[in-house]
DSSP file (Angstrom, degrees, kcal/mol; ACC not computed):
  #  RESIDUE AA STRUCTURE BP1 BP2  ACC     N-H-->O    O-->H-N    N-H-->O    O-->H-N    TCO  KAPPA ALPHA  PHI   PSI    X-CA   Y-CA   Z-CA
    1    1 A M              0   0    0      0, 0.0     0, 0.0     0, 0.0     0, 0.0   0.000 360.0 360.0 360.0 145.6  -14.3   -2.5   16.2
    2    2 A D     >  -     0   0    0      1,-0.1     4,-2.5     4,-0.0     5,-0.2  -0.467 360.0 -95.8 -84.2 169.7  -12.2   -1.9   19.2
    3    3 A P  H  > S+     0   0    0      0, 0.0     4,-2.4     0, 0.0     5,-0.2   0.849 124.0  51.7 -57.8 -37.5   -8.5   -1.0   18.7
    4    4 A V  H  > S+     0   0    0      2,-0.2     4,-2.1     1,-0.2     5,-0.1   0.926 111.9  46.3 -66.1 -44.0   -7.3   -4.6   19.1
    5    5 A Q  H  > S+     0   0    0      2,-0.2     4,-2.5     1,-0.2    -1,-0.2   0.900 112.0  51.5 -63.3 -41.3   -9.7   -5.9   16.5
    6    6 A R  H  X S+     0   0    0     -4,-2.5     4,-2.7     2,-0.2    -2,-0.2   0.915 109.1  49.7 -64.3 -42.5   -8.8   -3.1   14.1
    7    7 A R  H  X S+     0   0    0     -4,-2.4     4,-2.4     1,-0.2    -1,-0.2   0.902 112.0  49.1 -62.1 -40.0   -5.1   -3.9   14.4
    8    8 A A  H  X S+     0   0    0     -4,-2.1     4,-2.1     2,-0.2    -2,-0.2   0.906 111.9  48.4 -65.2 -41.1   -5.8   -7.6   13.8
    9    9 A A  H  X S+     0   0    0     -4,-2.5     4,-2.4     2,-0.2    -2,-0.2   0.904 111.7  49.2 -66.3 -41.2   -8.0   -6.7   10.7
   10   10 A V  H  X S+     0   0    0     -4,-2.7     4,-2.7     2,-0.2    -2,-0.2   0.912 110.7  50.9 -63.8 -42.2   -5.3   -4.4    9.4
   11   11 A A  H  X S+     0   0    0     -4,-2.4     4,-1.8     2,-0.2    -2,-0.2   0.894 109.6  51.0 -62.2 -39.4   -2.7   -7.1    9.9
   12   12 A L  H  X S+     0   0    0     -4,-2.1     4,-1.3     2,-0.2    -2,-0.2   0.929 111.5  46.6 -62.9 -45.6   -4.9   -9.5    8.0
   13   13 A V  H  < S+     0   0    0     -4,-2.4     5,-0.3     1,-0.2     3,-0.3   0.904 111.6  51.7 -64.0 -40.7   -5.3   -7.1    5.1
   14   14 A E  H  < S+     0   0    0     -4,-2.7    -1,-0.2     1,-0.2    -2,-0.2   0.841 111.1  47.8 -65.2 -32.6   -1.6   -6.4    5.0
   15   15 A A  H  < S+     0   0    0     -4,-1.8    -1,-0.2    -5,-0.2    -2,-0.2   0.702  96.0  91.8 -80.8 -20.2   -0.8  -10.1    4.9
   16   16 A A  S  < S-     0   0    0     -4,-1.3     2,-1.3    -3,-0.3    -3,-0.0  -0.384  82.7-122.9 -74.7 153.4   -3.3  -10.8    2.1
   17   17 A R        +     0   0    0     -2,-0.1     2,-0.4     2,-0.0    -1,-0.1  -0.651  43.1 175.1 -95.8  77.5   -2.2  -10.7   -1.5
   18   18 A I        +     0   0    0     -2,-1.3    24,-0.5    -5,-0.3     2,-0.3  -0.720   6.2 154.5 -90.0 129.6   -4.7   -8.1   -2.6
   19   19 A A        -     0   0    0     -2,-0.4    21,-0.1    22,-0.2    22,-0.1  -0.991  47.1 -99.7-150.7 149.2   -4.5   -6.8   -6.2
   20   20 A L        -     0   0    0     -2,-0.3    13,-0.1     1,-0.1    12,-0.1  -0.437  48.7-107.5 -64.8 142.7   -6.8   -5.3   -8.7
   21   21 A P        -     0   0    0      0, 0.0     2,-0.4     0, 0.0    15,-0.1  -0.295  30.5-140.9 -67.6 159.8   -8.0   -7.8  -11.2
   22   22 A R        -     0   0    0     -3,-0.1     2,-0.2    13,-0.1    -3,-0.0  -0.981   7.5-130.3-125.6 135.9   -6.7   -7.7  -14.8
   23   23 A A    >   -     0   0    0     -2,-0.4     3,-2.0     3,-0.3     6,-0.2  -0.549  24.8-120.8 -77.4 148.2   -8.6   -8.3  -17.9
   24   24 A K  T 3  S+     0   0    0      1,-0.3    -1,-0.1    -2,-0.2    -2,-0.0   0.780 116.4  56.4 -62.4 -24.2   -7.0  -10.8  -20.4
   25   25 A E  T 3  S+     0   0    0      1,-0.3    -1,-0.3     2,-0.1    -2,-0.0   0.579 110.8  45.6 -80.0  -9.5   -7.0   -7.9  -22.9
   26   26 A D    X   +     0   0    0     -3,-2.0     3,-1.8     1,-0.1    -3,-0.3  -0.572  66.4 166.7-131.2  66.6   -5.0   -5.8  -20.5
   27   27 A P  T 3  S+     0   0    0      0, 0.0    -1,-0.1     0, 0.0    -2,-0.1   0.730  76.6  53.1 -62.0 -23.4   -2.3   -8.1  -19.1
   28   28 A R  T 3  S-     0   0    0     -5,-0.0    -2,-0.0     1,-0.0     4,-0.0   0.580 106.6-124.9 -86.7  -9.3   -0.3   -5.3  -17.5
   29   29 A G    X   +     0   0    0     -3,-1.8     3,-1.3    -6,-0.2     4,-0.4   0.701  61.4 144.5  76.3  19.5   -3.3   -4.0  -15.6
   30   30 A R  T 3  S+     0   0    0      1,-0.3     3,-0.2     2,-0.1     4,-0.1   0.832  78.8  31.6 -60.4 -33.4   -2.9   -0.5  -17.1
   31   31 A F  T 3> S+     0   0    0      1,-0.1     4,-2.9    -5,-0.1     3,-0.3   0.166  83.7 114.1-111.4  17.5   -6.7    0.0  -17.2
   32   32 A S  H <> S+     0   0    0     -3,-1.3     4,-2.5     1,-0.2    -1,-0.1   0.884  75.5  54.2 -57.1 -41.7   -7.7   -2.1  -14.2
   33   33 A R  H  4 S+     0   0    0     -4,-0.4    -1,-0.2     1,-0.2     6,-0.2   0.896 114.8  40.9 -61.5 -39.5   -8.9    0.9  -12.2
   34   34 A T  H  4 S+     0   0    0     -3,-0.3    -2,-0.2     1,-0.2    -1,-0.2   0.892 118.2  45.5 -74.7 -41.5  -11.2    1.9  -15.1
   35   35 A L  H  < S+     0   0    0     -4,-2.9    -2,-0.2     1,-0.3    -3,-0.2   0.786 124.3  32.1 -74.8 -27.7  -12.3   -1.7  -15.9
   36   36 A F    ><  +     0   0    0     -4,-2.5     3,-1.7    -5,-0.3    -1,-0.3  -0.553  66.0 159.6-129.2  66.5  -13.0   -2.7  -12.3
   37   37 A P  T 3  S+     0   0    0      0, 0.0    25,-1.7     0, 0.0    -1,-0.1   0.670  72.4  60.4 -67.7 -16.0  -14.1    0.5  -10.4
   38   38 A A  T 3  S+     0   0    0     23,-0.2     2,-0.3    -3,-0.1    23,-0.1   0.342  91.3  88.4 -92.8   7.7  -15.7   -1.5   -7.6
   39   39 A H    <   -     0   0    0     -3,-1.7     2,-0.3    -6,-0.2    23,-0.1  -0.757  65.5-142.1-107.1 153.4  -12.5   -3.2   -6.6
   40   40 A L        -     0   0    0     -2,-0.3     2,-0.1   -21,-0.1   -21,-0.1  -0.827   8.4-136.9-109.4 149.0   -9.8   -2.0   -4.1
   41   41 A D     >  -     0   0    0     -2,-0.3     4,-2.4   -22,-0.1     5,-0.2  -0.430  41.6 -91.2 -89.8 179.1   -6.0   -2.3   -4.4
   42   42 A A  H  > S+     0   0    0    -24,-0.5     4,-2.3     1,-0.2     5,-0.2   0.897 125.3  48.7 -60.9 -43.7   -4.0   -3.3   -1.3
   43   43 A A  H  > S+     0   0    0      1,-0.2     4,-2.3     2,-0.2    -1,-0.2   0.907 112.9  47.6 -65.0 -41.7   -3.4    0.3   -0.1
   44   44 A Q  H  > S+     0   0    0      2,-0.2     4,-2.4     1,-0.2    -1,-0.2   0.892 110.9  51.6 -67.0 -38.9   -7.0    1.2   -0.4
   45   45 A A  H  X S+     0   0    0     -4,-2.4     4,-2.0     2,-0.2     5,-0.2   0.920 110.9  48.0 -63.8 -43.5   -8.1   -1.9    1.4
   46   46 A R  H  X S+     0   0    0     -4,-2.3     4,-2.9     1,-0.2     5,-0.2   0.931 112.6  48.4 -62.4 -44.9   -5.7   -1.2    4.3
   47   47 A E  H  X S+     0   0    0     -4,-2.3     4,-2.8     1,-0.2    -2,-0.2   0.886 109.2  53.5 -63.0 -39.3   -6.9    2.4    4.5
   48   48 A L  H  < S+     0   0    0     -4,-2.4    -1,-0.2     2,-0.2    -2,-0.2   0.889 114.5  40.6 -64.4 -39.6  -10.6    1.3    4.5
   49   49 A V  H  < S+     0   0    0     -4,-2.0    -2,-0.2    -5,-0.2    -1,-0.2   0.902 118.6  46.2 -74.6 -41.5  -10.0   -1.1    7.4
   50   50 A A  H  < S+     0   0    0     -4,-2.9    -2,-0.2     1,-0.3    -3,-0.2   0.867 132.6  16.8 -69.4 -36.3   -7.7    1.3    9.3
   51   51 A H  S  < S-     0   0    0     -4,-2.8    -1,-0.3    -5,-0.2    -2,-0.1  -0.613  81.6-166.8-138.0  74.1  -10.0    4.3    8.8
   52   52 A P        -     0   0    0      0, 0.0    -3,-0.1     0, 0.0    -4,-0.1  -0.287  29.1-105.3 -64.5 147.7  -13.5    3.3    7.8
   53   53 A P        -     0   0    0      0, 0.0     6,-0.1     0, 0.0     2,-0.0  -0.366  34.6-110.9 -69.6 151.7  -15.8    6.0    6.5
   54   54 A R    >   -     0   0    0      1,-0.1     3,-2.0     4,-0.1     0, 0.0  -0.275  37.7 -96.3 -72.4 169.3  -18.6    7.2    8.7
   55   55 A S  T 3  S+     0   0    0      1,-0.3    -1,-0.1    -2,-0.0     0, 0.0   0.745 126.4  50.8 -62.6 -22.9  -22.2    6.4    7.7
   56   56 A D  T 3  S+     0   0    0      2,-0.1     2,-0.3     0, 0.0    -1,-0.3   0.336  97.9  85.8 -96.6   7.2  -22.5    9.8    6.0
   57   57 A E  S <  S-     0   0    0     -3,-2.0     2,-0.1     1,-0.0     0, 0.0  -0.788  79.8-112.5-108.0 152.4  -19.3    9.4    3.9
   58   58 A D        -     0   0    0     -2,-0.3    -4,-0.1     1,-0.1    -2,-0.1  -0.424  29.5-111.2 -77.8 154.1  -18.9    7.7    0.6
   59   59 A L        -     0   0    0      2,-0.2     4,-0.1    -2,-0.1    -1,-0.1  -0.487  29.9-113.9 -75.7 156.6  -17.0    4.5    0.0
   60   60 A P  S    S+     0   0    0      0, 0.0     2,-0.3     0, 0.0    -1,-0.1   0.196  93.5  67.6 -80.7  20.3  -13.7    4.8   -1.9
   61   61 A I  S    S-     0   0    0    -23,-0.1     2,-0.5   -21,-0.0   -23,-0.2  -0.903  90.1-101.8-133.3 162.2  -15.2    2.7   -4.8
   62   62 A A        -     0   0    0    -25,-1.7     2,-0.5    -2,-0.3     0, 0.0  -0.755  38.9-165.3 -83.6 125.1  -17.9    3.1   -7.4
   63   63 A V              0   0    0     -2,-0.5    -4,-0.0     1,-0.1   -25,-0.0  -0.954 360.0 360.0-116.8 127.4  -20.9    1.1   -6.3
   64   64 A G              0   0    0     -2,-0.5    -1,-0.1   -26,-0.0    -2,-0.0   0.483 360.0 360.0  74.1 360.0  -23.7    0.3   -8.7
């Protein structure tokens, strides 16, 4: 992405209502990070768009 596209993508992520999912057994979301390791919270999503990892770096989530 060029800088203009990246700023637009960051603005989109900031405007979105991104939240970790919650299991019905965990209504407060205390264990959301453990139960949903492949999901991002709002801060992580913004950071990923603003500063994406290089091809030789890991993603900030558990995959597979």
